[in-house]
C-alpha positions as CSV (number, residue, x, y, z in Angstrom):
1,X,0.6,17.7,0.6
2,X,4.6,18.7,0.4
3,X,6.6,16.3,-0.8
4,X,8.2,15.3,2.6
5,X,5.1,13.9,3.6
6,X,4.6,12.1,0.4
7,X,8.0,10.4,0.8
8,X,6.8,9.2,4.3
9,X,3.7,7.8,3.3
10,X,5.5,5.9,0.4
11,X,8.1,4.7,2.6
12,X,5.3,3.1,5.0
13,X,3.3,1.4,2.2
14,X,6.6,0.0,0.9
15,X,7.4,-1.7,3.8
16,X,3.7,-2.6,4.3
17,X,4.0,-4.3,0.9
18,X,5.8,-7.0,2.6
19,X,3.8,-7.9,5.2
20,X,0.7,-10.4,5.1
21,X,-1.6,-7.2,5.7
22,X,-3.2,-4.5,4.0
23,X,-0.5,-1.8,3.0
24,X,-3.4,0.7,2.3
25,X,-4.5,0.7,5.8
26,X,-0.8,1.5,7.1
27,X,-0.9,4.7,4.8
28,X,-4.2,5.8,6.1
29,X,-3.3,5.2,9.7
30,X,-0.2,7.4,9.4
31,X,-2.3,9.8,7.5
32,X,-4.4,10.1,10.4
33,X,-1.1,10.2,12.9
34,X,0.5,12.8,10.7
35,X,-2.7,15.0,11.2
36,X,-3.6,14.6,7.5
37,X,-7.0,14.0,6.1
38,X,-7.1,10.5,4.3
39,X,-10.0,11.6,2.3
40,X,-8.5,14.5,0.8
41,X,-6.2,12.1,-1.5
42,X,-3.0,14.0,-2.8
43,X,-5.1,17.1,-2.9
44,X,-5.5,18.0,0.9
């Protein structure tokens, strides 16, 4: 994963931390929308 994609996921998780919902779910959803494999972690 390149730096730009990681930065987007970090921003999404940071904003989601302020909401009373799971921030991890937002990151997984964002990875799917961006066409990434959530099960691959940072190595995919």
